[in-house]
C-alpha positions as CSV (number, residue, x, y, z in Angstrom):
1,M,21.2,-61.6,-20.8
2,V,23.5,-63.8,-22.5
3,S,24.6,-67.1,-21.5
4,N,28.2,-67.1,-19.9
5,P,30.1,-70.2,-19.3
6,E,30.8,-69.4,-15.6
7,H,27.2,-68.7,-14.9
8,D,26.2,-72.2,-17.1
9,N,28.7,-74.2,-14.3
10,V,27.0,-72.3,-11.6
11,S,23.3,-73.1,-13.2
12,E,24.0,-76.7,-13.7
13,R,25.6,-77.3,-10.2
14,F,22.2,-75.5,-9.1
15,A,20.1,-77.8,-10.9
16,R,21.8,-81.0,-9.8
17,D,21.3,-79.6,-6.2
18,L,17.6,-79.6,-6.9
19,P,15.5,-82.4,-5.4
20,G,14.9,-85.3,-7.7
21,S,10.6,-84.4,-7.8
22,A,11.6,-81.0,-8.7
23,M,13.9,-82.4,-11.6
24,D,11.3,-85.0,-12.7
25,S,8.8,-81.8,-13.1
26,L,11.0,-80.3,-15.4
27,E,11.8,-83.3,-17.5
28,D,10.4,-82.4,-21.0
29,A,9.6,-85.3,-23.8
30,D,10.2,-83.2,-26.7
31,L,13.9,-84.6,-27.3
32,L,13.4,-88.1,-26.3
33,M,10.2,-88.2,-28.8
34,A,12.5,-86.3,-31.5
35,Q,15.5,-88.9,-31.2
36,R,12.7,-91.9,-31.3
37,L,11.2,-90.7,-34.4
38,R,14.4,-90.3,-36.3
39,G,16.8,-92.8,-34.3
40,A,19.2,-90.1,-33.4
41,T,21.9,-91.1,-31.3
42,E,23.4,-87.5,-30.5
43,P,21.2,-85.2,-28.4
44,D,22.3,-81.8,-29.9
45,E,21.1,-83.0,-33.8
46,S,18.1,-81.5,-35.0
47,P,15.4,-83.9,-35.4
48,L,14.2,-81.7,-38.6
49,Q,17.2,-82.7,-40.5
50,T,15.9,-85.8,-42.0
51,F,12.3,-84.8,-42.7
52,G,13.1,-84.4,-46.5
53,E,14.0,-80.4,-46.5
54,D,14.5,-79.0,-50.0
55,S,17.7,-77.3,-50.0
56,S,17.7,-76.7,-53.8
57,H,16.6,-72.9,-53.2
58,S,18.7,-69.9,-51.8
59,S,16.0,-69.2,-49.4
60,T,16.5,-72.4,-47.5
61,L,20.0,-70.8,-46.6
62,L,18.4,-67.8,-45.6
63,E,16.0,-69.9,-43.2
64,K,19.1,-71.8,-41.8
65,F,20.9,-68.6,-41.0
66,A,17.8,-67.3,-39.1
67,R,17.5,-70.3,-37.1
68,R,21.2,-69.6,-36.0
69,G,20.3,-66.3,-34.9
70,P,19.4,-65.1,-31.2
71,A,16.5,-67.3,-30.1
72,G,15.9,-65.8,-26.9
73,P,16.3,-66.9,-23.3
74,A,15.7,-70.5,-22.1
75,T,12.2,-71.1,-20.9
76,M,12.2,-75.0,-20.3
77,G,13.9,-77.5,-18.3
78,W,16.4,-76.6,-15.6
79,Q,17.9,-73.8,-17.6
80,G,14.2,-72.0,-17.6
81,L,13.8,-72.7,-13.9
82,T,17.5,-71.5,-13.2
83,R,16.8,-68.3,-15.0
84,R,13.4,-67.6,-13.3
85,L,14.7,-68.3,-10.0
86,S,17.7,-66.1,-10.4
87,R,15.8,-63.7,-12.1
88,G,17.7,-63.5,-15.2
89,L,21.2,-63.1,-13.2
90,I,22.0,-66.4,-14.3
91,S,20.8,-67.3,-18.2
92,P,21.8,-71.0,-19.5
93,A,21.7,-71.4,-23.0
94,M,18.6,-73.2,-24.3
95,G,18.8,-77.1,-23.8
96,P,18.5,-79.3,-26.9
97,R,14.8,-80.0,-26.1
98,E,14.0,-76.1,-26.3
99,R,16.0,-75.6,-29.3
100,W,14.4,-78.4,-31.4
101,R,10.8,-77.5,-30.6
102,R,11.6,-73.9,-31.6
103,E,12.7,-75.2,-34.8
104,A,9.9,-77.3,-35.1
105,I,7.3,-74.6,-34.5
106,A,9.2,-72.2,-36.8
107,T,9.0,-74.7,-39.6
108,V,5.0,-75.0,-39.1
109,Q,5.0,-71.5,-39.3
110,R,6.7,-70.9,-42.5
111,S,4.9,-68.8,-45.0
112,W,3.7,-70.5,-48.6
113,S,3.0,-69.4,-51.8
114,G,-0.9,-70.0,-51.4
115,P,-3.3,-72.2,-49.6
116,K,-2.2,-76.1,-49.3
117,V,-4.1,-79.1,-49.7
118,I,-3.0,-81.9,-47.5
119,M,-4.5,-85.3,-47.9
120,F,-4.6,-88.0,-45.3
121,A,-5.5,-91.3,-46.8
122,N,-5.5,-95.1,-46.0
123,P,-8.2,-97.3,-47.7
124,K,-8.2,-99.6,-44.5
125,G,-11.0,-98.4,-42.4
126,G,-9.9,-97.9,-38.5
127,A,-6.4,-96.9,-39.5
128,A,-6.6,-93.8,-37.8
129,K,-6.9,-91.3,-40.7
130,T,-9.9,-89.1,-39.1
131,T,-7.4,-88.9,-35.8
132,A,-4.7,-87.8,-37.7
133,T,-6.7,-85.4,-39.6
134,Y,-8.1,-83.8,-36.6
135,L,-4.8,-83.6,-34.9
136,A,-2.5,-82.4,-37.5
137,A,-5.3,-79.7,-38.6
138,A,-5.0,-78.9,-34.2
139,T,-1.4,-78.6,-34.6
140,F,-1.5,-76.2,-37.6
141,G,-4.1,-74.2,-35.9
142,R,-2.5,-73.7,-32.7
143,H,1.0,-72.8,-34.2
144,R,-0.3,-70.8,-37.1
145,G,-2.7,-68.8,-35.5
146,G,-6.0,-70.1,-37.1
147,Y,-7.0,-70.2,-41.1
148,T,-6.7,-74.2,-41.1
149,V,-9.9,-76.4,-42.0
150,A,-10.2,-80.1,-41.5
151,W,-12.8,-81.5,-44.0
152,D,-14.0,-85.0,-44.0
153,T,-14.7,-86.0,-47.4
154,N,-15.8,-89.6,-46.8
155,E,-18.2,-91.4,-49.3
156,T,-20.5,-92.4,-47.1
157,R,-20.7,-90.8,-43.2
158,G,-17.2,-90.2,-42.2
159,T,-16.9,-89.6,-38.0
160,L,-14.7,-86.5,-38.1
161,G,-17.6,-84.6,-37.3
162,M,-18.5,-86.8,-34.6
163,R,-15.1,-86.7,-33.0
164,S,-14.9,-82.8,-33.0
165,I,-16.4,-80.0,-30.7
166,Q,-20.1,-79.6,-31.6
167,A,-21.6,-76.4,-33.0
168,R,-24.9,-75.0,-32.5
169,H,-26.0,-76.7,-35.8
170,T,-25.7,-80.0,-37.3
171,H,-24.9,-78.6,-40.9
172,T,-22.8,-80.6,-43.1
173,V,-20.8,-80.4,-46.6
174,R,-24.2,-80.8,-48.2
175,D,-25.5,-77.8,-46.6
176,L,-22.8,-75.9,-48.0
177,L,-23.1,-77.1,-51.4
178,A,-26.8,-76.3,-51.3
179,D,-25.6,-72.8,-50.9
180,I,-22.7,-72.6,-52.5
181,D,-23.8,-70.0,-54.7
182,R,-23.4,-67.6,-51.7
183,F,-19.5,-68.2,-51.6
184,T,-18.7,-68.4,-55.4
185,G,-17.7,-65.5,-57.7
186,H,-16.4,-62.2,-56.2
187,G,-19.6,-62.0,-54.2
188,P,-19.4,-60.3,-50.6
189,A,-18.8,-63.6,-48.7
190,R,-17.0,-63.5,-45.9
191,V,-15.3,-66.1,-43.5
192,G,-17.6,-65.4,-40.8
193,D,-20.5,-66.5,-43.3
194,L,-19.1,-70.0,-43.4
195,D,-19.9,-70.4,-39.4
196,N,-23.3,-71.7,-40.1
197,Y,-21.9,-74.6,-42.0
198,L,-18.4,-75.5,-40.2
199,R,-17.6,-76.3,-36.6
200,S,-15.1,-74.3,-34.6
201,Q,-12.8,-76.1,-32.6
202,G,-12.0,-73.5,-30.2
203,D,-8.5,-73.1,-28.8
204,Q,-7.3,-75.4,-31.3
205,Q,-8.1,-72.3,-33.8
206,F,-9.5,-74.4,-36.8
207,D,-13.0,-75.6,-38.4
208,V,-14.3,-79.1,-39.0
209,L,-16.4,-79.4,-42.4
210,A,-18.4,-82.7,-41.8
211,S,-19.3,-85.2,-44.4
212,D,-23.0,-86.0,-44.7
213,E,-24.7,-87.1,-41.7
214,N,-27.9,-88.0,-43.1
215,P,-28.8,-91.7,-42.7
216,G,-31.1,-91.6,-45.4
217,S,-29.0,-90.1,-48.3
218,M,-27.7,-92.2,-50.6
219,S,-25.3,-89.7,-52.5
220,M,-21.7,-89.3,-52.5
221,L,-19.5,-86.4,-53.2
222,T,-18.5,-85.9,-56.8
223,A,-15.3,-84.8,-58.3
224,A,-17.4,-81.5,-59.5
225,E,-18.8,-81.0,-55.9
226,F,-15.1,-81.8,-54.4
227,D,-13.8,-78.7,-56.6
228,Q,-16.5,-76.5,-56.0
229,V,-16.2,-77.1,-52.0
230,L,-12.2,-76.6,-52.4
231,G,-12.7,-73.5,-54.0
232,V,-14.8,-72.0,-51.4
233,L,-12.2,-73.4,-48.5
234,A,-9.3,-72.3,-50.7
235,R,-10.5,-68.4,-50.4
236,F,-10.6,-68.2,-46.5
237,Y,-8.3,-70.5,-45.4
238,R,-4.4,-71.7,-45.8
239,V,-4.1,-74.9,-44.7
240,I,-6.8,-77.3,-45.7
241,C,-6.7,-80.9,-44.2
242,V,-8.5,-83.5,-46.3
243,D,-10.0,-86.7,-44.4
244,T,-10.5,-89.3,-47.2
245,G,-12.6,-92.3,-47.3
246,N,-11.7,-95.9,-47.9
247,A,-12.7,-96.1,-51.7
248,L,-9.9,-95.5,-53.9
249,R,-12.0,-95.6,-57.2
250,T,-14.6,-93.0,-56.0
251,S,-14.3,-89.8,-58.1
252,N,-14.3,-87.6,-54.7
253,W,-11.0,-89.7,-53.7
254,T,-9.2,-89.3,-57.2
255,A,-9.9,-85.5,-57.0
256,A,-8.6,-85.1,-53.7
257,A,-5.4,-87.0,-55.0
258,D,-5.3,-84.8,-57.9
259,R,-5.7,-81.6,-55.9
260,A,-3.5,-82.7,-53.1
261,D,-0.4,-80.6,-52.3
262,E,0.9,-83.3,-50.0
263,L,0.1,-86.8,-48.9
264,V,0.0,-88.3,-45.7
265,V,0.1,-91.9,-45.3
266,V,-1.5,-92.7,-42.3
267,S,-1.5,-96.4,-40.7
268,T,-1.8,-97.9,-37.3
269,V,0.8,-100.7,-36.6
270,R,-0.8,-103.5,-38.1
271,E,0.2,-105.7,-40.9
272,D,-3.3,-105.2,-42.8
273,A,-3.3,-101.5,-42.4
274,G,0.2,-101.2,-43.5
275,F,-0.3,-103.4,-46.4
276,S,-3.5,-101.4,-47.4
277,A,-1.3,-98.4,-47.1
278,S,1.6,-99.6,-49.6
279,W,-1.0,-100.9,-52.0
280,M,-2.4,-97.2,-52.2
281,L,0.8,-96.0,-53.1
282,D,1.2,-98.6,-56.0
283,M,-1.9,-97.8,-57.0
284,L,-1.0,-93.8,-57.1
285,T,2.2,-94.6,-58.6
286,E,0.8,-96.5,-61.5
287,T,-1.6,-93.7,-62.3
288,G,0.8,-91.2,-62.8
289,R,1.0,-89.7,-59.0
290,S,4.5,-90.7,-58.2
291,A,5.6,-87.3,-57.3
292,L,2.7,-87.2,-54.7
293,V,4.1,-90.6,-53.5
294,R,7.7,-89.3,-53.2
295,N,7.1,-86.4,-51.4
296,A,4.6,-88.1,-48.9
297,V,5.0,-88.2,-45.3
298,T,4.0,-91.6,-43.4
299,V,2.7,-91.6,-39.9
300,L,2.5,-95.0,-38.0
301,V,0.6,-94.9,-35.0
302,S,0.4,-97.2,-32.0
303,T,-2.7,-98.4,-30.8
304,T,-1.6,-100.3,-27.5
305,P,0.8,-99.6,-25.0
306,R,3.0,-102.4,-25.9
307,D,5.7,-102.5,-28.2
308,D,4.2,-102.8,-31.8
309,Q,5.3,-106.2,-33.5
310,G,6.1,-105.4,-37.1
311,L,7.0,-101.5,-36.3
312,V,10.4,-101.8,-37.5
313,E,9.2,-103.8,-40.6
314,L,6.7,-100.8,-41.4
315,E,9.0,-98.3,-40.6
316,E,11.8,-99.6,-43.1
317,H,9.2,-100.2,-45.7
318,F,7.6,-96.8,-45.8
319,Q,11.3,-95.2,-45.4
320,D,12.2,-96.5,-48.8
321,R,9.0,-95.4,-50.3
322,T,7.9,-92.0,-48.9
323,R,10.2,-88.8,-47.6
324,A,9.6,-88.8,-44.1
325,V,8.3,-91.6,-41.6
326,I,7.1,-90.3,-37.9
327,R,6.0,-92.5,-35.0
328,V,3.0,-91.4,-32.6
329,P,3.1,-93.3,-29.6
330,Y,0.2,-95.0,-27.8
331,D,-2.2,-92.4,-25.8
332,P,-5.0,-93.7,-24.0
333,A,-7.1,-90.6,-24.3
334,L,-7.7,-91.4,-28.0
335,Q,-8.7,-95.0,-27.7
336,G,-12.6,-94.5,-26.4
337,G,-13.4,-92.9,-30.1
338,G,-15.2,-90.2,-28.9
339,A,-14.9,-86.6,-29.2
340,I,-11.0,-85.6,-29.4
341,S,-9.7,-83.6,-26.6
342,Y,-6.4,-81.7,-27.5
343,E,-5.8,-80.8,-23.7
344,A,-6.1,-84.5,-22.6
345,L,-3.3,-86.1,-24.7
346,S,0.1,-86.6,-23.1
347,P,3.1,-83.9,-23.9
348,T,4.5,-86.9,-25.8
349,T,1.8,-87.0,-28.0
350,H,1.5,-83.4,-28.4
351,T,5.4,-83.3,-29.7
352,A,4.7,-86.3,-32.0
353,W,2.2,-84.3,-34.0
354,L,4.5,-81.3,-33.7
355,S,7.1,-83.3,-35.4
356,V,4.5,-84.7,-37.9
357,C,3.5,-81.1,-39.1
358,A,7.1,-79.9,-39.3
359,A,7.4,-82.8,-41.7
360,I,4.7,-82.1,-43.8
361,A,5.7,-78.4,-43.8
362,N,8.9,-79.2,-45.0
363,G,7.4,-80.7,-48.2
364,L,5.0,-77.6,-49.1
């Protein structure tokens, strides 16, 4: 049933008459977070407008027309509750929170010309790269229905495998490389054959390829090995999230930079992490990768519940250097350093990572 102004007035009065606790349970963090992410002052503005969307092609216009088309009934907020309690007799239009969320999900779900490699980087250890890689892959996986992999390419032992859901095996990229001939060429390899090397993340609908976890191993991934593994992953996955290490001059790090379709600069809200990220952008620019820098998305992660000192300065700095800057709030569920549970995160954190992935998708 379409929205009716008279019904909207009735439903608004109905919502105002609800007990405060009931209205509190309807509050959704999406719009508030979206406005914080982009500094919006008007609630009806789309938070995706400032994410650097390319408008130079006619297909972009078609996408905008599609977004303005019928979006279905409201399901969130007081609008959704009113519709459910009235059994559809009163059907107010979707609120700005729900409109934003639907547009963000549609952006994440858009089709591309082929598999995409997304590189998460900062040479500073402890800058939240692994957390960002995992949660971006989880967000893409949940909203795109799978076909997403997160790959730890740390030159030593990374922690992505440790922070993910474990598999019945402990195989890593080294085991995949040992059997790489099974998956190269035009052989009969199937995506199910990769299960013995990757770790499924269940309801998040993505897989993890861990870095070498052998404490006695001294070998690092070479550029040629990076390309071999990437060739296999690109056969079976549409989104490849690459968690990089801290050594920018290693061959596997530069191979990731050369193969990346998009760079995600990850930094905690600290001066040393922010400086390291900015220095990395200098290096990429001076080595002929300025286009990767200009199209990058910066993610600033809060690791304390207090307002972070220096946040404004970091945000302004990276707004000048990269296409988009997204702030991710503090979440106590991420502070222990153990396995990441997407379900344990707050709705505000989920919204922030949806914003991150929408920004990424707009650059692919």
